[in-house]
Biopython code that builds the backbone (N, CA, C, O; Angstrom):
import numpy as np
from Bio.PDB.StructureBuilder import StructureBuilder

atoms = [
    (1, "UNK", "N", (114.852, 88.553, 95.480)),
    (1, "UNK", "CA", (116.196, 89.415, 95.107)),
    (1, "UNK", "C", (115.464, 89.858, 93.902)),
    (1, "UNK", "O", (114.573, 89.295, 93.267)),
    (2, "UNK", "N", (116.118, 91.133, 93.717)),
    (2, "UNK", "CA", (115.455, 91.961, 92.697)),
    (2, "UNK", "C", (116.415, 93.294, 92.335)),
    (2, "UNK", "O", (117.259, 93.881, 93.012)),
    (3, "UNK", "N", (115.957, 93.496, 91.079)),
    (3, "UNK", "CA", (116.500, 95.184, 90.969)),
    (3, "UNK", "C", (115.481, 96.407, 90.977)),
    (3, "UNK", "O", (114.620, 96.378, 90.098)),
    (4, "UNK", "N", (115.477, 97.177, 91.617)),
    (4, "UNK", "CA", (114.713, 98.063, 91.649)),
    (4, "UNK", "C", (114.835, 99.698, 91.315)),
    (4, "UNK", "O", (115.842, 100.330, 91.634)),
    (5, "UNK", "N", (113.983, 100.156, 90.808)),
    (5, "UNK", "CA", (114.458, 101.699, 90.203)),
    (5, "UNK", "C", (112.868, 101.878, 90.718)),
    (5, "UNK", "O", (112.027, 101.012, 90.474)),
    (6, "UNK", "N", (112.592, 102.973, 91.381)),
    (6, "UNK", "CA", (111.473, 103.869, 91.805)),
    (6, "UNK", "C", (111.510, 105.461, 91.498)),
    (6, "UNK", "O", (112.385, 106.303, 91.700)),
    (7, "UNK", "N", (110.064, 105.552, 90.864)),
    (7, "UNK", "CA", (109.832, 107.213, 90.084)),
    (7, "UNK", "C", (109.006, 107.392, 91.528)),
    (7, "UNK", "O", (108.237, 106.688, 92.181)),
    (8, "UNK", "N", (109.692, 108.951, 91.685)),
    (8, "UNK", "CA", (108.214, 109.704, 92.328)),
    (8, "UNK", "C", (108.337, 111.079, 91.728)),
    (8, "UNK", "O", (109.281, 111.577, 91.114)),
    (9, "UNK", "N", (107.186, 111.565, 92.043)),
    (9, "UNK", "CA", (106.868, 112.670, 91.877)),
    (9, "UNK", "C", (105.803, 113.542, 92.306)),
    (9, "UNK", "O", (104.782, 112.947, 92.651)),
    (10, "UNK", "N", (105.778, 114.980, 92.381)),
    (10, "UNK", "CA", (105.187, 116.071, 93.790)),
    (10, "UNK", "C", (104.003, 116.123, 93.235)),
    (10, "UNK", "O", (103.280, 115.258, 93.732)),
    (11, "UNK", "N", (103.414, 116.813, 92.339)),
    (11, "UNK", "CA", (102.320, 116.873, 91.728)),
    (11, "UNK", "C", (101.430, 115.774, 90.922)),
    (11, "UNK", "O", (101.847, 115.187, 89.923)),
    (12, "UNK", "N", (100.040, 115.565, 91.545)),
    (12, "UNK", "CA", (99.244, 114.410, 90.754)),
    (12, "UNK", "C", (99.490, 114.789, 88.952)),
    (12, "UNK", "O", (99.332, 115.735, 88.180)),
    (13, "UNK", "N", (99.907, 113.561, 88.940)),
    (13, "UNK", "CA", (99.831, 113.187, 87.446)),
    (13, "UNK", "C", (99.195, 112.011, 86.612)),
    (13, "UNK", "O", (98.826, 110.938, 87.089)),
    (14, "UNK", "N", (99.142, 112.311, 85.552)),
    (14, "UNK", "CA", (98.161, 111.026, 84.597)),
    (14, "UNK", "C", (99.326, 109.786, 84.390)),
    (14, "UNK", "O", (100.277, 109.991, 83.635)),
    (15, "UNK", "N", (99.199, 108.648, 85.025)),
    (15, "UNK", "CA", (100.162, 107.818, 85.112)),
    (15, "UNK", "C", (99.053, 106.810, 84.558)),
    (15, "UNK", "O", (99.077, 105.796, 85.256)),
    (16, "UNK", "N", (98.075, 106.728, 83.538)),
    (16, "UNK", "CA", (97.524, 105.431, 83.301)),
    (16, "UNK", "C", (98.594, 104.300, 82.903)),
    (16, "UNK", "O", (99.732, 104.762, 82.818)),
    (17, "UNK", "N", (98.495, 102.949, 82.643)),
    (17, "UNK", "CA", (99.070, 102.282, 82.298)),
    (17, "UNK", "C", (99.170, 102.536, 80.694)),
    (17, "UNK", "O", (100.344, 102.647, 80.341)),
    (18, "UNK", "N", (98.375, 102.636, 79.801)),
    (18, "UNK", "CA", (98.618, 102.650, 78.633)),
    (18, "UNK", "C", (99.661, 103.403, 78.064)),
    (18, "UNK", "O", (100.572, 102.995, 77.343)),
    (19, "UNK", "N", (99.293, 105.271, 78.716)),
    (19, "UNK", "CA", (100.307, 105.832, 78.725)),
    (19, "UNK", "C", (101.754, 105.566, 78.374)),
    (19, "UNK", "O", (102.502, 105.892, 77.453)),
    (20, "UNK", "N", (101.864, 104.725, 79.659)),
    (20, "UNK", "CA", (103.207, 104.428, 79.988)),
    (20, "UNK", "C", (103.810, 102.781, 78.751)),
    (20, "UNK", "O", (104.983, 102.413, 78.696)),
    (21, "UNK", "N", (103.001, 102.313, 78.190)),
    (21, "UNK", "CA", (103.415, 101.431, 77.655)),
    (21, "UNK", "C", (103.176, 102.375, 76.514)),
    (21, "UNK", "O", (103.782, 101.684, 75.695)),
    (22, "UNK", "N", (102.873, 103.153, 75.982)),
    (22, "UNK", "CA", (102.876, 104.003, 74.398)),
    (22, "UNK", "C", (104.058, 104.657, 74.699)),
    (22, "UNK", "O", (104.698, 104.760, 73.652)),
    (23, "UNK", "N", (104.723, 105.207, 75.744)),
    (23, "UNK", "CA", (106.062, 105.569, 75.464)),
    (23, "UNK", "C", (107.054, 104.865, 74.850)),
    (23, "UNK", "O", (107.833, 105.054, 73.916)),
    (24, "UNK", "N", (106.710, 103.647, 75.949)),
    (24, "UNK", "CA", (107.807, 102.659, 75.940)),
    (24, "UNK", "C", (107.933, 102.054, 74.200)),
    (24, "UNK", "O", (109.028, 101.689, 73.771)),
    (25, "UNK", "N", (106.666, 102.018, 73.319)),
    (25, "UNK", "CA", (106.610, 101.738, 72.183)),
    (25, "UNK", "C", (107.266, 102.965, 71.056)),
    (25, "UNK", "O", (107.910, 102.823, 70.017)),
    (26, "UNK", "N", (106.874, 103.966, 71.641)),
    (26, "UNK", "CA", (107.519, 104.939, 71.097)),
    (26, "UNK", "C", (108.381, 105.439, 70.480)),
    (26, "UNK", "O", (108.473, 106.111, 69.453)),
    (27, "UNK", "N", (109.506, 104.740, 71.770)),
    (27, "UNK", "CA", (110.715, 104.633, 71.746)),
    (27, "UNK", "C", (111.596, 103.480, 71.294)),
    (27, "UNK", "O", (112.814, 103.357, 71.423)),
    (28, "UNK", "N", (110.526, 102.493, 70.618)),
    (28, "UNK", "CA", (111.357, 101.680, 69.812)),
    (28, "UNK", "C", (110.521, 99.926, 70.769)),
    (28, "UNK", "O", (110.241, 98.839, 70.263)),
    (29, "UNK", "N", (110.399, 100.345, 72.026)),
    (29, "UNK", "CA", (110.523, 98.957, 72.335)),
    (29, "UNK", "C", (108.757, 98.418, 72.017)),
    (29, "UNK", "O", (107.805, 98.931, 71.428)),
    (30, "UNK", "N", (108.989, 97.079, 72.792)),
    (30, "UNK", "CA", (107.159, 96.295, 72.105)),
    (30, "UNK", "C", (106.884, 95.334, 73.595)),
    (30, "UNK", "O", (106.764, 94.115, 73.717)),
    (31, "UNK", "N", (106.852, 96.218, 74.424)),
    (31, "UNK", "CA", (106.002, 95.337, 75.935)),
    (31, "UNK", "C", (105.058, 94.879, 75.539)),
    (31, "UNK", "O", (104.299, 95.403, 74.724)),
    (32, "UNK", "N", (104.920, 93.627, 76.140)),
    (32, "UNK", "CA", (104.070, 92.861, 76.174)),
    (32, "UNK", "C", (103.483, 92.690, 77.728)),
    (32, "UNK", "O", (104.166, 92.526, 78.739)),
    (33, "UNK", "N", (101.970, 92.775, 77.634)),
    (33, "UNK", "CA", (101.336, 92.668, 79.017)),
    (33, "UNK", "C", (101.424, 91.304, 79.392)),
    (33, "UNK", "O", (101.129, 90.576, 78.444)),
    (34, "UNK", "N", (101.830, 90.467, 80.800)),
    (34, "UNK", "CA", (101.567, 89.426, 81.062)),
    (34, "UNK", "C", (101.087, 89.248, 81.742)),
    (34, "UNK", "O", (100.494, 88.185, 81.559)),
    (35, "UNK", "N", (100.643, 90.156, 83.670)),
    (35, "UNK", "CA", (99.947, 89.758, 84.243)),
    (35, "UNK", "C", (99.399, 91.145, 84.920)),
    (35, "UNK", "O", (100.362, 91.753, 85.387)),
    (36, "UNK", "N", (98.334, 91.750, 85.099)),
    (36, "UNK", "CA", (97.516, 92.932, 85.963)),
    (36, "UNK", "C", (97.079, 92.237, 87.227)),
    (36, "UNK", "O", (96.484, 91.161, 87.171)),
    (37, "UNK", "N", (97.419, 92.952, 88.590)),
    (37, "UNK", "CA", (97.462, 92.791, 89.632)),
    (37, "UNK", "C", (97.413, 91.477, 90.023)),
    (37, "UNK", "O", (96.337, 91.061, 90.454)),
    (38, "UNK", "N", (98.607, 90.540, 89.948)),
    (38, "UNK", "CA", (98.481, 88.972, 90.272)),
    (38, "UNK", "C", (97.525, 88.295, 89.232)),
    (38, "UNK", "O", (96.896, 87.493, 89.922)),
    (39, "UNK", "N", (97.242, 88.226, 88.414)),
    (39, "UNK", "CA", (96.249, 87.640, 87.504)),
    (39, "UNK", "C", (96.765, 87.487, 86.221)),
    (39, "UNK", "O", (97.109, 88.592, 85.801)),
    (40, "UNK", "N", (97.010, 86.419, 85.250)),
    (40, "UNK", "CA", (97.328, 86.348, 83.767)),
    (40, "UNK", "C", (96.375, 87.439, 83.134)),
    (40, "UNK", "O", (95.263, 87.869, 83.440)),
    (41, "UNK", "N", (97.148, 87.668, 82.268)),
    (41, "UNK", "CA", (96.414, 89.196, 81.261)),
    (41, "UNK", "C", (97.128, 88.663, 79.507)),
    (41, "UNK", "O", (98.178, 88.250, 79.016)),
    (42, "UNK", "N", (95.580, 89.063, 79.062)),
    (42, "UNK", "CA", (95.988, 89.058, 77.346)),
    (42, "UNK", "C", (97.079, 89.496, 76.995)),
    (42, "UNK", "O", (97.597, 90.099, 77.934)),
    (43, "UNK", "N", (97.859, 89.495, 75.859)),
    (43, "UNK", "CA", (99.224, 90.352, 75.559)),
    (43, "UNK", "C", (98.482, 91.426, 75.100)),
    (43, "UNK", "O", (99.072, 92.507, 75.089)),
    (44, "UNK", "N", (97.393, 91.398, 74.739)),
    (44, "UNK", "CA", (97.501, 93.209, 74.042)),
    (44, "UNK", "C", (96.009, 94.008, 74.889)),
    (44, "UNK", "O", (95.273, 94.915, 74.502)),
    (45, "UNK", "N", (96.015, 92.967, 76.519)),
    (45, "UNK", "CA", (95.271, 93.618, 77.112)),
    (45, "UNK", "C", (95.119, 95.019, 77.947)),
    (45, "UNK", "O", (96.045, 95.198, 78.739)),
    (46, "UNK", "N", (94.096, 96.072, 77.915)),
    (46, "UNK", "CA", (95.024, 97.560, 78.316)),
    (46, "UNK", "C", (94.741, 97.085, 80.359)),
    (46, "UNK", "O", (94.048, 96.217, 80.887)),
    (47, "UNK", "N", (95.195, 97.612, 80.646)),
    (47, "UNK", "CA", (95.296, 97.562, 82.680)),
    (47, "UNK", "C", (94.470, 98.890, 82.755)),
    (47, "UNK", "O", (94.507, 100.005, 82.234)),
    (48, "UNK", "N", (93.470, 98.001, 83.946)),
    (48, "UNK", "CA", (92.445, 99.522, 84.187)),
    (48, "UNK", "C", (93.333, 100.549, 84.730)),
    (48, "UNK", "O", (94.307, 100.267, 85.429)),
    (49, "UNK", "N", (93.092, 101.406, 84.500)),
    (49, "UNK", "CA", (93.298, 102.957, 85.328)),
    (49, "UNK", "C", (93.650, 102.336, 87.064)),
    (49, "UNK", "O", (94.815, 102.586, 87.375)),
    (50, "UNK", "N", (92.897, 101.646, 88.110)),
    (50, "UNK", "CA", (93.063, 101.637, 89.015)),
    (50, "UNK", "C", (94.028, 100.347, 89.361)),
    (50, "UNK", "O", (94.300, 99.931, 90.488)),
    (51, "UNK", "N", (94.388, 99.924, 88.338)),
    (51, "UNK", "CA", (95.267, 98.311, 88.636)),
    (51, "UNK", "C", (96.367, 99.180, 89.475)),
    (51, "UNK", "O", (96.456, 100.405, 89.399)),
    (52, "UNK", "N", (97.307, 98.220, 90.404)),
    (52, "UNK", "CA", (98.151, 98.418, 91.324)),
    (52, "UNK", "C", (99.426, 98.313, 90.723)),
    (52, "UNK", "O", (100.341, 99.117, 90.900)),
    (53, "UNK", "N", (99.489, 96.808, 89.655)),
    (53, "UNK", "CA", (100.830, 96.012, 89.321)),
    (53, "UNK", "C", (100.444, 95.753, 87.943)),
    (53, "UNK", "O", (99.239, 95.734, 87.690)),
    (54, "UNK", "N", (101.255, 95.558, 87.053)),
    (54, "UNK", "CA", (100.989, 95.389, 85.734)),
    (54, "UNK", "C", (102.647, 94.748, 85.366)),
    (54, "UNK", "O", (103.523, 95.600, 85.515)),
    (55, "UNK", "N", (103.098, 93.473, 84.948)),
    (55, "UNK", "CA", (104.010, 93.367, 84.584)),
    (55, "UNK", "C", (103.942, 92.914, 83.284)),
    (55, "UNK", "O", (102.971, 92.336, 82.796)),
    (56, "UNK", "N", (105.221, 93.242, 82.593)),
    (56, "UNK", "CA", (105.385, 93.020, 81.014)),
    (56, "UNK", "C", (106.616, 92.566, 80.693)),
    (56, "UNK", "O", (107.501, 92.841, 81.503)),
    (57, "UNK", "N", (107.075, 91.614, 79.221)),
    (57, "UNK", "CA", (107.880, 91.252, 78.875)),
    (57, "UNK", "C", (108.631, 92.374, 78.277)),
    (57, "UNK", "O", (108.065, 93.013, 77.390)),
    (58, "UNK", "N", (109.745, 92.682, 78.611)),
    (58, "UNK", "CA", (110.441, 93.941, 77.614)),
    (58, "UNK", "C", (111.799, 93.395, 78.106)),
    (58, "UNK", "O", (112.053, 93.230, 79.300)),
    (59, "UNK", "N", (112.803, 93.081, 76.916)),
    (59, "UNK", "CA", (114.061, 93.476, 77.095)),
    (59, "UNK", "C", (114.241, 91.542, 76.791)),
    (59, "UNK", "O", (115.322, 91.066, 76.440)),
    (60, "UNK", "N", (113.591, 91.094, 76.905)),
    (60, "UNK", "CA", (113.958, 89.074, 77.084)),
    (60, "UNK", "C", (113.356, 88.710, 78.610)),
    (60, "UNK", "O", (113.332, 87.541, 78.997)),
    (61, "UNK", "N", (112.952, 89.634, 79.302)),
    (61, "UNK", "CA", (112.917, 89.508, 80.410)),
    (61, "UNK", "C", (111.410, 90.208, 81.096)),
    (61, "UNK", "O", (110.602, 91.020, 80.643)),
    (62, "UNK", "N", (111.492, 89.513, 82.293)),
    (62, "UNK", "CA", (109.793, 90.241, 82.989)),
    (62, "UNK", "C", (110.401, 91.455, 83.627)),
    (62, "UNK", "O", (111.533, 91.454, 84.111)),
    (63, "UNK", "N", (109.199, 93.002, 83.594)),
    (63, "UNK", "CA", (109.579, 93.513, 84.351)),
    (63, "UNK", "C", (108.025, 94.245, 84.976)),
    (63, "UNK", "O", (107.130, 94.877, 84.415)),
    (64, "UNK", "N", (108.192, 93.903, 86.063)),
    (64, "UNK", "CA", (107.410, 94.575, 87.060)),
    (64, "UNK", "C", (106.920, 96.113, 87.362)),
    (64, "UNK", "O", (107.553, 96.766, 88.191)),
    (65, "UNK", "N", (106.069, 96.548, 86.855)),
    (65, "UNK", "CA", (105.410, 98.313, 87.340)),
    (65, "UNK", "C", (104.683, 97.802, 88.295)),
    (65, "UNK", "O", (103.973, 96.819, 88.077)),
    (66, "UNK", "N", (104.781, 98.655, 90.034)),
    (66, "UNK", "CA", (103.741, 98.338, 91.167)),
    (66, "UNK", "C", (103.728, 99.961, 91.462)),
    (66, "UNK", "O", (104.603, 100.821, 91.560)),
    (67, "UNK", "N", (102.556, 99.943, 91.537)),
    (67, "UNK", "CA", (101.793, 101.721, 92.115)),
    (67, "UNK", "C", (102.435, 101.465, 93.755)),
    (67, "UNK", "O", (102.183, 100.618, 94.611)),
    (68, "UNK", "N", (102.962, 102.123, 93.728)),
    (68, "UNK", "CA", (103.165, 102.108, 95.804)),
    (68, "UNK", "C", (103.003, 103.358, 96.501)),
    (68, "UNK", "O", (103.613, 103.660, 97.526)),
    (69, "UNK", "N", (102.145, 104.080, 95.895)),
    (69, "UNK", "CA", (101.598, 105.312, 96.430)),
    (69, "UNK", "C", (100.945, 106.055, 95.194)),
    (69, "UNK", "O", (100.871, 105.638, 94.039)),
    (70, "UNK", "N", (100.458, 107.343, 95.747)),
    (70, "UNK", "CA", (99.721, 108.253, 94.443)),
    (70, "UNK", "C", (100.930, 108.976, 93.533)),
    (70, "UNK", "O", (100.918, 109.418, 92.384)),
    (71, "UNK", "N", (101.682, 108.922, 94.266)),
    (71, "UNK", "CA", (103.031, 109.596, 93.420)),
    (71, "UNK", "C", (104.186, 109.240, 93.843)),
    (71, "UNK", "O", (105.092, 109.917, 94.328)),
    (72, "UNK", "N", (104.041, 107.182, 93.450)),
    (72, "UNK", "CA", (105.339, 106.621, 92.887)),
    (72, "UNK", "C", (104.699, 105.359, 92.176)),
    (72, "UNK", "O", (103.562, 104.892, 92.104)),
    (73, "UNK", "N", (106.009, 105.004, 91.658)),
    (73, "UNK", "CA", (105.873, 103.716, 90.998)),
    (73, "UNK", "C", (107.057, 102.815, 91.140)),
    (73, "UNK", "O", (108.112, 103.448, 91.095)),
    (74, "UNK", "N", (107.191, 101.584, 91.292)),
    (74, "UNK", "CA", (108.338, 101.408, 91.573)),
    (74, "UNK", "C", (108.297, 100.154, 90.253)),
    (74, "UNK", "O", (107.349, 99.419, 89.979)),
    (75, "UNK", "N", (109.659, 100.216, 89.583)),
    (75, "UNK", "CA", (109.811, 99.346, 88.139)),
    (75, "UNK", "C", (110.711, 98.354, 89.211)),
    (75, "UNK", "O", (111.343, 98.940, 90.090)),
    (76, "UNK", "N", (110.777, 96.810, 89.144)),
    (76, "UNK", "CA", (111.132, 95.936, 89.070)),
    (76, "UNK", "C", (111.943, 94.310, 88.458)),
    (76, "UNK", "O", (111.408, 93.201, 88.431)),
    (77, "UNK", "N", (112.870, 94.551, 88.173)),
    (77, "UNK", "CA", (113.516, 93.164, 87.323)),
    (77, "UNK", "C", (113.946, 92.299, 88.296)),
    (77, "UNK", "O", (114.103, 92.686, 89.454)),
    (78, "UNK", "N", (114.214, 90.827, 87.847)),
    (78, "UNK", "CA", (114.897, 89.802, 88.870)),
    (78, "UNK", "C", (116.646, 90.735, 88.897)),
    (78, "UNK", "O", (117.084, 91.669, 88.226)),
    (79, "UNK", "N", (117.220, 89.915, 89.997)),
    (79, "UNK", "CA", (118.329, 90.299, 90.403)),
    (79, "UNK", "C", (119.907, 89.984, 89.699)),
    (79, "UNK", "O", (120.975, 90.574, 89.868)),
    (80, "UNK", "N", (119.465, 88.500, 88.636)),
    (80, "UNK", "CA", (120.508, 88.291, 87.722)),
    (80, "UNK", "C", (119.975, 88.689, 86.887)),
    (80, "UNK", "O", (119.868, 87.879, 85.966)),
    (81, "UNK", "N", (119.292, 90.152, 86.631)),
    (81, "UNK", "CA", (119.395, 90.163, 85.351)),
    (81, "UNK", "C", (120.088, 90.693, 84.200)),
    (81, "UNK", "O", (120.607, 91.758, 84.535)),
    (82, "UNK", "N", (120.301, 90.448, 83.117)),
    (82, "UNK", "CA", (121.565, 90.660, 82.177)),
    (82, "UNK", "C", (121.418, 92.189, 81.562)),
    (82, "UNK", "O", (120.354, 92.792, 81.702)),
    (83, "UNK", "N", (122.578, 92.803, 80.853)),
    (83, "UNK", "CA", (122.594, 94.305, 80.634)),
    (83, "UNK", "C", (121.616, 94.640, 79.911)),
    (83, "UNK", "O", (121.125, 95.733, 80.193)),
    (84, "UNK", "N", (121.050, 93.944, 78.872)),
    (84, "UNK", "CA", (120.072, 93.898, 78.189)),
    (84, "UNK", "C", (118.948, 94.178, 79.240)),
    (84, "UNK", "O", (118.399, 95.271, 79.379)),
    (85, "UNK", "N", (118.716, 93.207, 79.860)),
    (85, "UNK", "CA", (117.114, 93.486, 80.613)),
    (85, "UNK", "C", (117.467, 94.748, 81.898)),
    (85, "UNK", "O", (116.495, 95.179, 82.518)),
    (86, "UNK", "N", (118.931, 95.310, 82.253)),
    (86, "UNK", "CA", (118.329, 96.051, 83.098)),
    (86, "UNK", "C", (118.356, 97.290, 82.262)),
    (86, "UNK", "O", (117.908, 98.268, 82.861)),
    (87, "UNK", "N", (118.777, 97.523, 80.991)),
    (87, "UNK", "CA", (118.893, 98.601, 80.434)),
    (87, "UNK", "C", (117.326, 98.925, 80.026)),
    (87, "UNK", "O", (116.903, 100.051, 79.762)),
    (88, "UNK", "N", (116.457, 97.552, 80.029)),
    (88, "UNK", "CA", (115.509, 97.716, 79.497)),
    (88, "UNK", "C", (114.299, 98.287, 80.807)),
    (88, "UNK", "O", (113.200, 98.809, 80.620)),
    (89, "UNK", "N", (115.033, 97.934, 82.214)),
    (89, "UNK", "CA", (114.303, 98.557, 83.470)),
    (89, "UNK", "C", (114.599, 99.916, 83.567)),
    (89, "UNK", "O", (113.943, 100.561, 84.385)),
    (90, "UNK", "N", (115.420, 100.467, 82.929)),
    (90, "UNK", "CA", (115.950, 101.322, 82.816)),
    (90, "UNK", "C", (114.833, 102.762, 82.233)),
    (90, "UNK", "O", (114.705, 103.900, 82.682)),
    (91, "UNK", "N", (114.199, 102.082, 81.108)),
    (91, "UNK", "CA", (113.889, 102.323, 80.023)),
    (91, "UNK", "C", (112.297, 102.943, 80.899)),
    (91, "UNK", "O", (111.843, 104.084, 80.802)),
    (92, "UNK", "N", (111.794, 101.955, 81.603)),
    (92, "UNK", "CA", (110.502, 101.893, 81.978)),
    (92, "UNK", "C", (110.413, 102.959, 82.886)),
    (92, "UNK", "O", (109.530, 103.810, 82.776)),
    (93, "UNK", "N", (111.644, 102.988, 84.179)),
    (93, "UNK", "CA", (112.124, 104.272, 84.914)),
    (93, "UNK", "C", (112.076, 105.663, 84.063)),
    (93, "UNK", "O", (111.801, 106.730, 84.612)),
    (94, "UNK", "N", (112.325, 105.571, 82.880)),
    (94, "UNK", "CA", (113.018, 106.974, 82.496)),
    (94, "UNK", "C", (111.628, 106.998, 81.887)),
    (94, "UNK", "O", (111.022, 107.921, 82.431)),
    (95, "UNK", "N", (110.906, 106.425, 81.053)),
    (95, "UNK", "CA", (109.223, 106.864, 80.656)),
    (95, "UNK", "C", (108.395, 107.105, 81.264)),
    (95, "UNK", "O", (107.371, 107.552, 80.746)),
    (96, "UNK", "N", (108.518, 106.867, 82.896)),
    (96, "UNK", "CA", (107.389, 107.255, 83.734)),
    (96, "UNK", "C", (107.619, 108.137, 84.537)),
    (96, "UNK", "O", (106.750, 108.714, 85.192)),
    (97, "UNK", "N", (109.275, 108.436, 84.609)),
    (97, "UNK", "CA", (109.517, 109.632, 84.982)),
    (97, "UNK", "C", (109.345, 110.865, 83.794)),
    (97, "UNK", "O", (109.381, 112.057, 84.100)),
    (98, "UNK", "N", (109.174, 110.432, 82.554)),
    (98, "UNK", "CA", (109.542, 111.412, 81.980)),
    (98, "UNK", "C", (107.654, 111.925, 81.681)),
    (98, "UNK", "O", (107.330, 113.066, 81.352)),
    (99, "UNK", "N", (106.685, 110.800, 81.893)),
    (99, "UNK", "CA", (105.480, 111.031, 81.853)),
    (99, "UNK", "C", (104.868, 111.751, 82.861)),
    (99, "UNK", "O", (103.780, 112.258, 82.590)),
    (100, "UNK", "N", (105.542, 111.975, 84.466)),
    (100, "UNK", "CA", (105.062, 112.472, 85.129)),
    (100, "UNK", "C", (105.939, 113.691, 85.908)),
    (100, "UNK", "O", (105.857, 114.169, 87.040)),
    (101, "UNK", "N", (106.779, 113.947, 84.800)),
    (101, "UNK", "CA", (107.878, 115.032, 85.597)),
    (101, "UNK", "C", (108.510, 114.724, 86.967)),
    (101, "UNK", "O", (108.604, 115.497, 87.921)),
    (102, "UNK", "N", (108.978, 113.281, 86.870)),
    (102, "UNK", "CA", (109.627, 112.999, 88.163)),
    (102, "UNK", "C", (110.808, 112.468, 88.381)),
    (102, "UNK", "O", (111.527, 112.517, 87.382)),
    (103, "UNK", "N", (111.291, 111.972, 89.315)),
    (103, "UNK", "CA", (112.539, 111.375, 89.365)),
    (103, "UNK", "C", (112.785, 109.969, 89.761)),
    (103, "UNK", "O", (112.096, 109.274, 90.507)),
    (104, "UNK", "N", (113.865, 109.665, 89.150)),
    (104, "UNK", "CA", (114.423, 108.326, 89.174)),
    (104, "UNK", "C", (114.835, 108.130, 90.626)),
    (104, "UNK", "O", (115.736, 108.911, 90.930)),
    (105, "UNK", "N", (114.539, 107.506, 91.395)),
    (105, "UNK", "CA", (116.008, 106.733, 92.858)),
    (105, "UNK", "C", (116.860, 106.365, 92.305)),
    (105, "UNK", "O", (116.871, 106.038, 91.119)),
    (106, "UNK", "N", (118.223, 106.338, 93.477)),
    (106, "UNK", "CA", (119.365, 105.617, 93.203)),
    (106, "UNK", "C", (118.613, 103.944, 92.604)),
    (106, "UNK", "O", (117.573, 103.508, 93.099)),
    (107, "UNK", "N", (119.313, 103.281, 91.599)),
    (107, "UNK", "CA", (119.445, 101.748, 91.596)),
    (107, "UNK", "C", (119.201, 101.267, 93.259)),
    (107, "UNK", "O", (119.658, 101.869, 94.231)),
    (108, "UNK", "N", (118.297, 99.937, 93.299)),
    (108, "UNK", "CA", (118.404, 99.461, 94.280)),
    (108, "UNK", "C", (118.677, 98.005, 94.233)),
    (108, "UNK", "O", (117.660, 97.601, 93.669)),
    (109, "UNK", "N", (119.262, 97.170, 94.423)),
    (109, "UNK", "CA", (119.485, 95.621, 94.667)),
    (109, "UNK", "C", (119.589, 95.094, 95.856)),
    (109, "UNK", "O", (120.531, 95.056, 96.648)),
    (110, "UNK", "N", (117.967, 94.484, 95.921)),
    (110, "UNK", "CA", (117.721, 93.591, 97.193)),
    (110, "UNK", "C", (118.564, 92.685, 97.048)),
    (110, "UNK", "O", (118.655, 91.786, 97.884)),
]
sb = StructureBuilder()
sb.init_structure("model")
sb.init_model(0)
sb.init_chain("A")
sb.init_seg("    ")
for serial, (resi, resn, name, xyz) in enumerate(atoms, 1):
    if name == "N":
        sb.init_residue(resn, " ", resi, " ")
    sb.init_atom(name, np.array(xyz, "f"), 0.0, 1.0, " ", f" {name:<3s}", serial, name[0])
structure = sb.get_structure()
């Protein structure tokens, strides 16, 4: 069970993981990479551009960024996330939307 925000865009866009992390850092966050494609990662490791899933710690919890298509990335966190964690999830979705000129789908609780 989790909370998901999906970011979709129409035209091919640069969605490398480093750019997403840099946008979050520029906004005052300190994302730390924890896993890349279900494997443990060094905190300062840069995910390869073709990585499908990156898990970062942000806002006191874990957020998963999952590429689910050529023009879509899902942002997920635990269903029992507190207000700070939900805000961190929203910042991730908005950072990706800004990078891709995309839109954020409505909040999904599953």
